Each structure stands twice: as C-alpha cells, then as structure tokens.
PyMOL CGO cylinders between C-alpha atoms (Angstrom):
from pymol import cmd
from pymol.cgo import CYLINDER

trace = [
    CYLINDER, 31.89, 17.87, 14.69, 29.87, 21.11, 14.93, 0.3, 1, 1, 1, 1, 1, 1,
    CYLINDER, 29.87, 21.11, 14.93, 26.47, 19.37, 14.82, 0.3, 1, 1, 1, 1, 1, 1,
    CYLINDER, 26.47, 19.37, 14.82, 27.35, 17.30, 17.93, 0.3, 1, 1, 1, 1, 1, 1,
    CYLINDER, 27.35, 17.30, 17.93, 28.76, 20.38, 19.64, 0.3, 1, 1, 1, 1, 1, 1,
    CYLINDER, 28.76, 20.38, 19.64, 25.48, 22.26, 19.13, 0.3, 1, 1, 1, 1, 1, 1,
    CYLINDER, 25.48, 22.26, 19.13, 23.26, 19.23, 19.79, 0.3, 1, 1, 1, 1, 1, 1,
    CYLINDER, 23.26, 19.23, 19.79, 22.80, 17.23, 23.00, 0.3, 1, 1, 1, 1, 1, 1,
    CYLINDER, 22.80, 17.23, 23.00, 26.40, 15.92, 23.46, 0.3, 1, 1, 1, 1, 1, 1,
    CYLINDER, 26.40, 15.92, 23.46, 28.00, 19.37, 23.38, 0.3, 1, 1, 1, 1, 1, 1,
    CYLINDER, 28.00, 19.37, 23.38, 25.18, 20.98, 25.33, 0.3, 1, 1, 1, 1, 1, 1,
    CYLINDER, 25.18, 20.98, 25.33, 25.42, 18.29, 28.01, 0.3, 1, 1, 1, 1, 1, 1,
    CYLINDER, 25.42, 18.29, 28.01, 29.20, 18.65, 28.31, 0.3, 1, 1, 1, 1, 1, 1,
    CYLINDER, 29.20, 18.65, 28.31, 28.86, 22.40, 28.86, 0.3, 1, 1, 1, 1, 1, 1,
    CYLINDER, 28.86, 22.40, 28.86, 25.95, 22.09, 31.30, 0.3, 1, 1, 1, 1, 1, 1,
    CYLINDER, 25.95, 22.09, 31.30, 27.66, 19.38, 33.39, 0.3, 1, 1, 1, 1, 1, 1,
    CYLINDER, 27.66, 19.38, 33.39, 30.96, 21.27, 33.45, 0.3, 1, 1, 1, 1, 1, 1,
    CYLINDER, 30.96, 21.27, 33.45, 29.16, 24.41, 34.63, 0.3, 1, 1, 1, 1, 1, 1,
    CYLINDER, 29.16, 24.41, 34.63, 27.44, 22.48, 37.45, 0.3, 1, 1, 1, 1, 1, 1,
    CYLINDER, 27.44, 22.48, 37.45, 30.40, 20.40, 38.62, 0.3, 1, 1, 1, 1, 1, 1,
    CYLINDER, 30.40, 20.40, 38.62, 33.30, 22.76, 37.92, 0.3, 1, 1, 1, 1, 1, 1,
    CYLINDER, 33.30, 22.76, 37.92, 35.17, 19.93, 36.22, 0.3, 1, 1, 1, 1, 1, 1,
    CYLINDER, 35.17, 19.93, 36.22, 35.99, 19.16, 32.61, 0.3, 1, 1, 1, 1, 1, 1,
    CYLINDER, 35.99, 19.16, 32.61, 33.60, 16.79, 30.85, 0.3, 1, 1, 1, 1, 1, 1,
    CYLINDER, 33.60, 16.79, 30.85, 34.07, 14.56, 27.80, 0.3, 1, 1, 1, 1, 1, 1,
    CYLINDER, 34.07, 14.56, 27.80, 30.91, 13.29, 26.12, 0.3, 1, 1, 1, 1, 1, 1,
    CYLINDER, 30.91, 13.29, 26.12, 31.12, 10.50, 23.58, 0.3, 1, 1, 1, 1, 1, 1,
    CYLINDER, 31.12, 10.50, 23.58, 28.03, 9.92, 21.43, 0.3, 1, 1, 1, 1, 1, 1,
    CYLINDER, 28.03, 9.92, 21.43, 26.91, 6.64, 19.91, 0.3, 1, 1, 1, 1, 1, 1,
    CYLINDER, 26.91, 6.64, 19.91, 23.93, 7.40, 17.70, 0.3, 1, 1, 1, 1, 1, 1,
    CYLINDER, 23.93, 7.40, 17.70, 21.69, 5.52, 15.32, 0.3, 1, 1, 1, 1, 1, 1,
    CYLINDER, 21.69, 5.52, 15.32, 18.28, 6.91, 14.37, 0.3, 1, 1, 1, 1, 1, 1,
    CYLINDER, 18.28, 6.91, 14.37, 16.89, 3.40, 13.87, 0.3, 1, 1, 1, 1, 1, 1,
    CYLINDER, 16.89, 3.40, 13.87, 17.81, 2.05, 17.30, 0.3, 1, 1, 1, 1, 1, 1,
    CYLINDER, 17.81, 2.05, 17.30, 15.08, 0.45, 19.37, 0.3, 1, 1, 1, 1, 1, 1,
    CYLINDER, 15.08, 0.45, 19.37, 15.16, -1.21, 22.77, 0.3, 1, 1, 1, 1, 1, 1,
    CYLINDER, 15.16, -1.21, 22.77, 15.46, -4.54, 20.96, 0.3, 1, 1, 1, 1, 1, 1,
    CYLINDER, 15.46, -4.54, 20.96, 18.40, -3.53, 18.74, 0.3, 1, 1, 1, 1, 1, 1,
    CYLINDER, 18.40, -3.53, 18.74, 20.34, -1.49, 21.34, 0.3, 1, 1, 1, 1, 1, 1,
    CYLINDER, 20.34, -1.49, 21.34, 22.29, -4.47, 22.72, 0.3, 1, 1, 1, 1, 1, 1,
    CYLINDER, 22.29, -4.47, 22.72, 24.04, -4.94, 19.36, 0.3, 1, 1, 1, 1, 1, 1,
    CYLINDER, 24.04, -4.94, 19.36, 25.23, -1.30, 19.48, 0.3, 1, 1, 1, 1, 1, 1,
    CYLINDER, 25.23, -1.30, 19.48, 27.34, -2.13, 22.55, 0.3, 1, 1, 1, 1, 1, 1,
    CYLINDER, 27.34, -2.13, 22.55, 29.54, -4.69, 20.80, 0.3, 1, 1, 1, 1, 1, 1,
    CYLINDER, 29.54, -4.69, 20.80, 33.22, -4.24, 21.68, 0.3, 1, 1, 1, 1, 1, 1,
    CYLINDER, 33.22, -4.24, 21.68, 32.63, -1.16, 23.87, 0.3, 1, 1, 1, 1, 1, 1,
    CYLINDER, 32.63, -1.16, 23.87, 34.50, -0.85, 27.17, 0.3, 1, 1, 1, 1, 1, 1,
    CYLINDER, 34.50, -0.85, 27.17, 31.75, 0.55, 29.40, 0.3, 1, 1, 1, 1, 1, 1,
    CYLINDER, 31.75, 0.55, 29.40, 33.91, 0.35, 32.52, 0.3, 1, 1, 1, 1, 1, 1,
    CYLINDER, 33.91, 0.35, 32.52, 35.79, 3.51, 31.55, 0.3, 1, 1, 1, 1, 1, 1,
    CYLINDER, 35.79, 3.51, 31.55, 32.75, 5.80, 31.80, 0.3, 1, 1, 1, 1, 1, 1,
    CYLINDER, 32.75, 5.80, 31.80, 31.63, 7.75, 34.87, 0.3, 1, 1, 1, 1, 1, 1,
    CYLINDER, 31.63, 7.75, 34.87, 28.14, 7.92, 33.40, 0.3, 1, 1, 1, 1, 1, 1,
    CYLINDER, 28.14, 7.92, 33.40, 26.14, 6.42, 30.55, 0.3, 1, 1, 1, 1, 1, 1,
    CYLINDER, 26.14, 6.42, 30.55, 23.17, 8.33, 29.16, 0.3, 1, 1, 1, 1, 1, 1,
    CYLINDER, 23.17, 8.33, 29.16, 20.62, 6.26, 27.26, 0.3, 1, 1, 1, 1, 1, 1,
    CYLINDER, 20.62, 6.26, 27.26, 18.07, 7.80, 24.98, 0.3, 1, 1, 1, 1, 1, 1,
    CYLINDER, 18.07, 7.80, 24.98, 15.71, 5.22, 23.51, 0.3, 1, 1, 1, 1, 1, 1,
    CYLINDER, 15.71, 5.22, 23.51, 12.02, 4.88, 22.93, 0.3, 1, 1, 1, 1, 1, 1,
    CYLINDER, 12.02, 4.88, 22.93, 11.11, 7.35, 20.21, 0.3, 1, 1, 1, 1, 1, 1,
    CYLINDER, 11.11, 7.35, 20.21, 10.98, 4.61, 17.57, 0.3, 1, 1, 1, 1, 1, 1,
    CYLINDER, 10.98, 4.61, 17.57, 9.23, 2.28, 20.02, 0.3, 1, 1, 1, 1, 1, 1,
    CYLINDER, 9.23, 2.28, 20.02, 6.58, 4.93, 20.72, 0.3, 1, 1, 1, 1, 1, 1,
    CYLINDER, 6.58, 4.93, 20.72, 6.05, 5.57, 17.00, 0.3, 1, 1, 1, 1, 1, 1,
    CYLINDER, 6.05, 5.57, 17.00, 5.73, 1.86, 16.16, 0.3, 1, 1, 1, 1, 1, 1,
    CYLINDER, 5.73, 1.86, 16.16, 3.54, 1.32, 19.25, 0.3, 1, 1, 1, 1, 1, 1,
    CYLINDER, 3.54, 1.32, 19.25, 5.81, -1.39, 20.66, 0.3, 1, 1, 1, 1, 1, 1,
    CYLINDER, 5.81, -1.39, 20.66, 3.84, -3.31, 23.27, 0.3, 1, 1, 1, 1, 1, 1,
    CYLINDER, 3.84, -3.31, 23.27, 4.55, -2.40, 26.89, 0.3, 1, 1, 1, 1, 1, 1,
    CYLINDER, 4.55, -2.40, 26.89, 5.37, -6.05, 27.59, 0.3, 1, 1, 1, 1, 1, 1,
    CYLINDER, 5.37, -6.05, 27.59, 8.01, -6.15, 24.82, 0.3, 1, 1, 1, 1, 1, 1,
    CYLINDER, 8.01, -6.15, 24.82, 9.37, -2.74, 25.92, 0.3, 1, 1, 1, 1, 1, 1,
    CYLINDER, 9.37, -2.74, 25.92, 9.77, -3.95, 29.50, 0.3, 1, 1, 1, 1, 1, 1,
    CYLINDER, 9.77, -3.95, 29.50, 11.47, -7.17, 28.42, 0.3, 1, 1, 1, 1, 1, 1,
    CYLINDER, 11.47, -7.17, 28.42, 13.84, -5.59, 25.90, 0.3, 1, 1, 1, 1, 1, 1,
    CYLINDER, 13.84, -5.59, 25.90, 14.72, -2.44, 27.83, 0.3, 1, 1, 1, 1, 1, 1,
    CYLINDER, 14.72, -2.44, 27.83, 15.18, -4.37, 31.06, 0.3, 1, 1, 1, 1, 1, 1,
    CYLINDER, 15.18, -4.37, 31.06, 17.64, -6.71, 29.31, 0.3, 1, 1, 1, 1, 1, 1,
    CYLINDER, 17.64, -6.71, 29.31, 19.52, -3.73, 27.89, 0.3, 1, 1, 1, 1, 1, 1,
    CYLINDER, 19.52, -3.73, 27.89, 19.71, -1.80, 31.18, 0.3, 1, 1, 1, 1, 1, 1,
    CYLINDER, 19.71, -1.80, 31.18, 20.78, -4.90, 33.10, 0.3, 1, 1, 1, 1, 1, 1,
    CYLINDER, 20.78, -4.90, 33.10, 23.55, -5.44, 30.56, 0.3, 1, 1, 1, 1, 1, 1,
    CYLINDER, 23.55, -5.44, 30.56, 24.72, -1.84, 31.05, 0.3, 1, 1, 1, 1, 1, 1,
    CYLINDER, 24.72, -1.84, 31.05, 24.82, -2.23, 34.83, 0.3, 1, 1, 1, 1, 1, 1,
    CYLINDER, 24.82, -2.23, 34.83, 26.57, -5.62, 34.63, 0.3, 1, 1, 1, 1, 1, 1,
    CYLINDER, 26.57, -5.62, 34.63, 29.25, -4.60, 32.11, 0.3, 1, 1, 1, 1, 1, 1,
    CYLINDER, 29.25, -4.60, 32.11, 29.99, -1.04, 33.27, 0.3, 1, 1, 1, 1, 1, 1,
    CYLINDER, 29.99, -1.04, 33.27, 32.21, 0.00, 36.18, 0.3, 1, 1, 1, 1, 1, 1,
    CYLINDER, 32.21, 0.00, 36.18, 31.04, -0.49, 39.77, 0.3, 1, 1, 1, 1, 1, 1,
    CYLINDER, 31.04, -0.49, 39.77, 30.63, 3.27, 40.13, 0.3, 1, 1, 1, 1, 1, 1,
    CYLINDER, 30.63, 3.27, 40.13, 29.27, 4.03, 36.64, 0.3, 1, 1, 1, 1, 1, 1,
    CYLINDER, 29.27, 4.03, 36.64, 25.92, 5.81, 36.83, 0.3, 1, 1, 1, 1, 1, 1,
    CYLINDER, 25.92, 5.81, 36.83, 23.28, 5.02, 34.18, 0.3, 1, 1, 1, 1, 1, 1,
    CYLINDER, 23.28, 5.02, 34.18, 20.80, 7.76, 33.26, 0.3, 1, 1, 1, 1, 1, 1,
    CYLINDER, 20.80, 7.76, 33.26, 17.82, 6.70, 31.16, 0.3, 1, 1, 1, 1, 1, 1,
    CYLINDER, 17.82, 6.70, 31.16, 16.13, 9.58, 29.37, 0.3, 1, 1, 1, 1, 1, 1,
    CYLINDER, 16.13, 9.58, 29.37, 12.40, 9.49, 28.96, 0.3, 1, 1, 1, 1, 1, 1,
    CYLINDER, 12.40, 9.49, 28.96, 10.94, 9.52, 25.48, 0.3, 1, 1, 1, 1, 1, 1,
    CYLINDER, 10.94, 9.52, 25.48, 10.69, 13.09, 24.29, 0.3, 1, 1, 1, 1, 1, 1,
    CYLINDER, 10.69, 13.09, 24.29, 7.13, 14.39, 23.78, 0.3, 1, 1, 1, 1, 1, 1,
    CYLINDER, 7.13, 14.39, 23.78, 6.29, 12.97, 20.34, 0.3, 1, 1, 1, 1, 1, 1,
    CYLINDER, 6.29, 12.97, 20.34, 3.97, 15.83, 19.42, 0.3, 1, 1, 1, 1, 1, 1,
    CYLINDER, 3.97, 15.83, 19.42, 6.95, 18.19, 19.75, 0.3, 1, 1, 1, 1, 1, 1,
    CYLINDER, 6.95, 18.19, 19.75, 8.68, 16.38, 16.86, 0.3, 1, 1, 1, 1, 1, 1,
    CYLINDER, 8.68, 16.38, 16.86, 8.12, 18.07, 13.47, 0.3, 1, 1, 1, 1, 1, 1,
    CYLINDER, 8.12, 18.07, 13.47, 5.53, 16.17, 11.44, 0.3, 1, 1, 1, 1, 1, 1,
    CYLINDER, 5.53, 16.17, 11.44, 3.92, 14.45, 14.45, 0.3, 1, 1, 1, 1, 1, 1,
    CYLINDER, 3.92, 14.45, 14.45, 1.55, 17.16, 15.65, 0.3, 1, 1, 1, 1, 1, 1,
    CYLINDER, 1.55, 17.16, 15.65, -1.58, 15.50, 14.22, 0.3, 1, 1, 1, 1, 1, 1,
    CYLINDER, -1.58, 15.50, 14.22, -3.76, 12.57, 15.35, 0.3, 1, 1, 1, 1, 1, 1,
    CYLINDER, -3.76, 12.57, 15.35, -1.02, 9.95, 14.97, 0.3, 1, 1, 1, 1, 1, 1,
    CYLINDER, -1.02, 9.95, 14.97, 1.30, 12.14, 17.00, 0.3, 1, 1, 1, 1, 1, 1,
    CYLINDER, 1.30, 12.14, 17.00, -1.30, 12.25, 19.76, 0.3, 1, 1, 1, 1, 1, 1,
    CYLINDER, -1.30, 12.25, 19.76, -1.56, 8.44, 19.82, 0.3, 1, 1, 1, 1, 1, 1,
    CYLINDER, -1.56, 8.44, 19.82, 2.25, 8.02, 19.81, 0.3, 1, 1, 1, 1, 1, 1,
    CYLINDER, 2.25, 8.02, 19.81, 2.57, 10.70, 22.52, 0.3, 1, 1, 1, 1, 1, 1,
    CYLINDER, 2.57, 10.70, 22.52, 0.16, 8.80, 24.77, 0.3, 1, 1, 1, 1, 1, 1,
    CYLINDER, 0.16, 8.80, 24.77, 2.05, 5.58, 24.12, 0.3, 1, 1, 1, 1, 1, 1,
    CYLINDER, 2.05, 5.58, 24.12, 5.34, 7.31, 24.94, 0.3, 1, 1, 1, 1, 1, 1,
    CYLINDER, 5.34, 7.31, 24.94, 3.88, 8.36, 28.30, 0.3, 1, 1, 1, 1, 1, 1,
    CYLINDER, 3.88, 8.36, 28.30, 2.99, 4.71, 29.06, 0.3, 1, 1, 1, 1, 1, 1,
    CYLINDER, 2.99, 4.71, 29.06, 6.50, 3.58, 28.07, 0.3, 1, 1, 1, 1, 1, 1,
    CYLINDER, 6.50, 3.58, 28.07, 7.99, 6.30, 30.28, 0.3, 1, 1, 1, 1, 1, 1,
    CYLINDER, 7.99, 6.30, 30.28, 5.98, 5.08, 33.27, 0.3, 1, 1, 1, 1, 1, 1,
    CYLINDER, 5.98, 5.08, 33.27, 7.22, 1.52, 32.72, 0.3, 1, 1, 1, 1, 1, 1,
    CYLINDER, 7.22, 1.52, 32.72, 10.79, 2.80, 32.33, 0.3, 1, 1, 1, 1, 1, 1,
    CYLINDER, 10.79, 2.80, 32.33, 10.67, 4.77, 35.57, 0.3, 1, 1, 1, 1, 1, 1,
    CYLINDER, 10.67, 4.77, 35.57, 9.60, 1.61, 37.44, 0.3, 1, 1, 1, 1, 1, 1,
    CYLINDER, 9.60, 1.61, 37.44, 12.42, -0.42, 35.85, 0.3, 1, 1, 1, 1, 1, 1,
    CYLINDER, 12.42, -0.42, 35.85, 15.04, 2.20, 36.72, 0.3, 1, 1, 1, 1, 1, 1,
    CYLINDER, 15.04, 2.20, 36.72, 13.99, 2.29, 40.38, 0.3, 1, 1, 1, 1, 1, 1,
    CYLINDER, 13.99, 2.29, 40.38, 14.54, -1.47, 40.57, 0.3, 1, 1, 1, 1, 1, 1,
    CYLINDER, 14.54, -1.47, 40.57, 18.11, -1.35, 39.20, 0.3, 1, 1, 1, 1, 1, 1,
    CYLINDER, 18.11, -1.35, 39.20, 21.25, -0.20, 41.00, 0.3, 1, 1, 1, 1, 1, 1,
    CYLINDER, 21.25, -0.20, 41.00, 22.98, 2.98, 39.79, 0.3, 1, 1, 1, 1, 1, 1,
    CYLINDER, 22.98, 2.98, 39.79, 20.17, 3.64, 37.30, 0.3, 1, 1, 1, 1, 1, 1,
    CYLINDER, 20.17, 3.64, 37.30, 18.11, 6.85, 37.21, 0.3, 1, 1, 1, 1, 1, 1,
    CYLINDER, 18.11, 6.85, 37.21, 15.13, 7.76, 35.04, 0.3, 1, 1, 1, 1, 1, 1,
    CYLINDER, 15.13, 7.76, 35.04, 15.18, 11.34, 33.72, 0.3, 1, 1, 1, 1, 1, 1,
    CYLINDER, 15.18, 11.34, 33.72, 11.88, 12.57, 32.24, 0.3, 1, 1, 1, 1, 1, 1,
    CYLINDER, 11.88, 12.57, 32.24, 12.15, 14.99, 29.32, 0.3, 1, 1, 1, 1, 1, 1,
    CYLINDER, 12.15, 14.99, 29.32, 9.82, 17.88, 28.58, 0.3, 1, 1, 1, 1, 1, 1,
    CYLINDER, 9.82, 17.88, 28.58, 9.38, 19.98, 25.49, 0.3, 1, 1, 1, 1, 1, 1,
    CYLINDER, 9.38, 19.98, 25.49, 10.73, 23.50, 25.68, 0.3, 1, 1, 1, 1, 1, 1,
    CYLINDER, 10.73, 23.50, 25.68, 7.77, 25.76, 26.57, 0.3, 1, 1, 1, 1, 1, 1,
    CYLINDER, 7.77, 25.76, 26.57, 6.20, 27.88, 23.84, 0.3, 1, 1, 1, 1, 1, 1,
    CYLINDER, 6.20, 27.88, 23.84, 7.82, 26.12, 20.89, 0.3, 1, 1, 1, 1, 1, 1,
    CYLINDER, 7.82, 26.12, 20.89, 5.83, 25.20, 17.78, 0.3, 1, 1, 1, 1, 1, 1,
    CYLINDER, 5.83, 25.20, 17.78, 5.76, 21.51, 16.94, 0.3, 1, 1, 1, 1, 1, 1,
    CYLINDER, 5.76, 21.51, 16.94, 6.35, 22.13, 13.24, 0.3, 1, 1, 1, 1, 1, 1,
    CYLINDER, 6.35, 22.13, 13.24, 9.94, 23.32, 13.46, 0.3, 1, 1, 1, 1, 1, 1,
    CYLINDER, 9.94, 23.32, 13.46, 13.15, 21.33, 13.70, 0.3, 1, 1, 1, 1, 1, 1,
    CYLINDER, 13.15, 21.33, 13.70, 15.34, 21.15, 16.79, 0.3, 1, 1, 1, 1, 1, 1,
    CYLINDER, 15.34, 21.15, 16.79, 17.48, 24.14, 17.63, 0.3, 1, 1, 1, 1, 1, 1,
    CYLINDER, 17.48, 24.14, 17.63, 20.50, 24.58, 19.89, 0.3, 1, 1, 1, 1, 1, 1,
    CYLINDER, 20.50, 24.58, 19.89, 18.06, 26.04, 22.44, 0.3, 1, 1, 1, 1, 1, 1,
    CYLINDER, 18.06, 26.04, 22.44, 16.09, 22.75, 22.55, 0.3, 1, 1, 1, 1, 1, 1,
    CYLINDER, 16.09, 22.75, 22.55, 19.27, 20.80, 23.24, 0.3, 1, 1, 1, 1, 1, 1,
    CYLINDER, 19.27, 20.80, 23.24, 20.35, 23.29, 25.92, 0.3, 1, 1, 1, 1, 1, 1,
    CYLINDER, 20.35, 23.29, 25.92, 16.93, 22.80, 27.57, 0.3, 1, 1, 1, 1, 1, 1,
    CYLINDER, 16.93, 22.80, 27.57, 17.34, 19.00, 27.64, 0.3, 1, 1, 1, 1, 1, 1,
    CYLINDER, 17.34, 19.00, 27.64, 20.98, 19.21, 28.69, 0.3, 1, 1, 1, 1, 1, 1,
    CYLINDER, 20.98, 19.21, 28.69, 19.96, 21.39, 31.63, 0.3, 1, 1, 1, 1, 1, 1,
    CYLINDER, 19.96, 21.39, 31.63, 17.37, 18.83, 32.77, 0.3, 1, 1, 1, 1, 1, 1,
    CYLINDER, 17.37, 18.83, 32.77, 19.89, 16.01, 32.43, 0.3, 1, 1, 1, 1, 1, 1,
    CYLINDER, 19.89, 16.01, 32.43, 22.80, 17.86, 34.07, 0.3, 1, 1, 1, 1, 1, 1,
    CYLINDER, 22.80, 17.86, 34.07, 20.63, 18.79, 37.06, 0.3, 1, 1, 1, 1, 1, 1,
    CYLINDER, 20.63, 18.79, 37.06, 19.97, 15.08, 37.67, 0.3, 1, 1, 1, 1, 1, 1,
    CYLINDER, 19.97, 15.08, 37.67, 23.48, 13.85, 36.88, 0.3, 1, 1, 1, 1, 1, 1,
    CYLINDER, 23.48, 13.85, 36.88, 25.54, 16.38, 38.86, 0.3, 1, 1, 1, 1, 1, 1,
    CYLINDER, 25.54, 16.38, 38.86, 24.69, 15.08, 42.36, 0.3, 1, 1, 1, 1, 1, 1,
    CYLINDER, 24.69, 15.08, 42.36, 25.58, 11.40, 41.80, 0.3, 1, 1, 1, 1, 1, 1,
    CYLINDER, 25.58, 11.40, 41.80, 28.70, 12.30, 39.80, 0.3, 1, 1, 1, 1, 1, 1,
    CYLINDER, 28.70, 12.30, 39.80, 29.86, 14.80, 42.46, 0.3, 1, 1, 1, 1, 1, 1,
    CYLINDER, 29.86, 14.80, 42.46, 29.32, 12.20, 45.19, 0.3, 1, 1, 1, 1, 1, 1,
    CYLINDER, 29.32, 12.20, 45.19, 31.36, 9.61, 43.30, 0.3, 1, 1, 1, 1, 1, 1,
    CYLINDER, 31.36, 9.61, 43.30, 34.09, 12.16, 42.58, 0.3, 1, 1, 1, 1, 1, 1,
    CYLINDER, 34.09, 12.16, 42.58, 34.26, 13.03, 46.30, 0.3, 1, 1, 1, 1, 1, 1,
    CYLINDER, 34.26, 13.03, 46.30, 34.55, 9.32, 47.21, 0.3, 1, 1, 1, 1, 1, 1,
    CYLINDER, 34.55, 9.32, 47.21, 37.42, 8.91, 44.77, 0.3, 1, 1, 1, 1, 1, 1,
    CYLINDER, 37.42, 8.91, 44.77, 39.18, 12.06, 45.99, 0.3, 1, 1, 1, 1, 1, 1,
    CYLINDER, 39.18, 12.06, 45.99, 39.38, 11.19, 49.73, 0.3, 1, 1, 1, 1, 1, 1,
    CYLINDER, 39.38, 11.19, 49.73, 42.89, 11.66, 51.11, 0.3, 1, 1, 1, 1, 1, 1,
    CYLINDER, 42.89, 11.66, 51.11, 44.82, 8.52, 52.04, 0.3, 1, 1, 1, 1, 1, 1,
    CYLINDER, 44.82, 8.52, 52.04, 44.91, 9.59, 55.73, 0.3, 1, 1, 1, 1, 1, 1,
    CYLINDER, 44.91, 9.59, 55.73, 41.15, 8.95, 55.92, 0.3, 1, 1, 1, 1, 1, 1,
    CYLINDER, 41.15, 8.95, 55.92, 41.51, 5.33, 54.83, 0.3, 1, 1, 1, 1, 1, 1,
    CYLINDER, 41.51, 5.33, 54.83, 41.78, 2.54, 57.38, 0.3, 1, 1, 1, 1, 1, 1,
    CYLINDER, 41.78, 2.54, 57.38, 45.37, 2.00, 58.50, 0.3, 1, 1, 1, 1, 1, 1,
    CYLINDER, 45.37, 2.00, 58.50, 46.37, 5.59, 57.75, 0.3, 1, 1, 1, 1, 1, 1,
    CYLINDER, 46.37, 5.59, 57.75, 48.56, 7.64, 60.09, 0.3, 1, 1, 1, 1, 1, 1,
    CYLINDER, 48.56, 7.64, 60.09, 46.70, 8.68, 63.24, 0.3, 1, 1, 1, 1, 1, 1,
    CYLINDER, 46.70, 8.68, 63.24, 47.86, 10.81, 66.13, 0.3, 1, 1, 1, 1, 1, 1,
    CYLINDER, 47.86, 10.81, 66.13, 48.23, 8.85, 69.42, 0.3, 1, 1, 1, 1, 1, 1,
]
cmd.load_cgo(trace, "trace")
C-alpha cells in the first residue's frame, strides 16, 4: 500500500536497511483510536516471537483526553510487560514518545498547549517504565524543525521520525544479529587446535 510505503512503516524500513545493510520487513498494526488501555486487545492471536523488534506508538489519544498519569503508568506498564513476556527472548521493544501535540494540524491553540504539556509528562513516565523493563527502549520524538503546525504530515515528516527511530534501533539489532551469526567453531565444544 503506497500510503504505508510513504508513511512511517516504509520510511523506517528504508532507514533501518540503510543503517544495517540488511533487508528489513516492517509490518504495521494501526488503529487511530488505540489507547494504552485498549492496546492489549490489539495483540490477540499475534505471534510476537517471530519479530526482531516491536515498535510501539501510543499516547496521542491519551494526551488529548488527559489520561491521568497513574492510569497511564498502570495501563502502559501492563501492555509493555505483556510484550516482553510474549515476544522472543531477543526481541527488542522500542516505545516511541508521544509526538509533539502542537505539531498536529488543528491542535496549535490553547488546548494543544495543554495536551502538549500532558504529553511531556506521559513521556517522562514512559521513559522511567522503559528503563525498568528488559529489552525495552524509550525513543523520544521531535517535530521536524521549521514546519507549520497547520499542515498535514508529509513523507518528509515520516522520514524525520524514521531516522530518529532507526538511529536508536540499529545498535541493538546489529548486536543481536552478530550474536546469531557467530560461527560454530566459536561455540563451546567446537574444534580447537591442540
């Protein structure tokens, strides 16, 4: 689908491939109404063990509805713990920060300012949660510099975010790839010269 190719999934696949030198498949599961509370239901019947990485983007709706920090911590923590528990032992989880709300068309006014401040508080809580979980990394997002808040997303916006994400993801994915690619002679019990 062209829209996915031009949006974050396609941009991320290209950015990661450029950084790692390997082919990348990105599968998107998207629902504009998803919140931290409803995200668990979106994972029904999904085999998370087959992924090298899982990228989570949540929080925009929670920032706009001013979800309490206590509820955000409880619901997002449950979701992230489920991801870690049900994914592969080497699967890396990358939690994107809430995008700057004021950069979203229609949210440049006073309400956008309030939601933007709330998003910053949710992002702080998320960063703390991610540090406490294994294989889980928080990735803050920034708006592309010099872009008016009254226009819709462009391919350039998604390339900007994909670059931020790929820069964080490449190291852990390269390290895991290197671990999986060690020759058998390096393993215990391999052939050794006397």
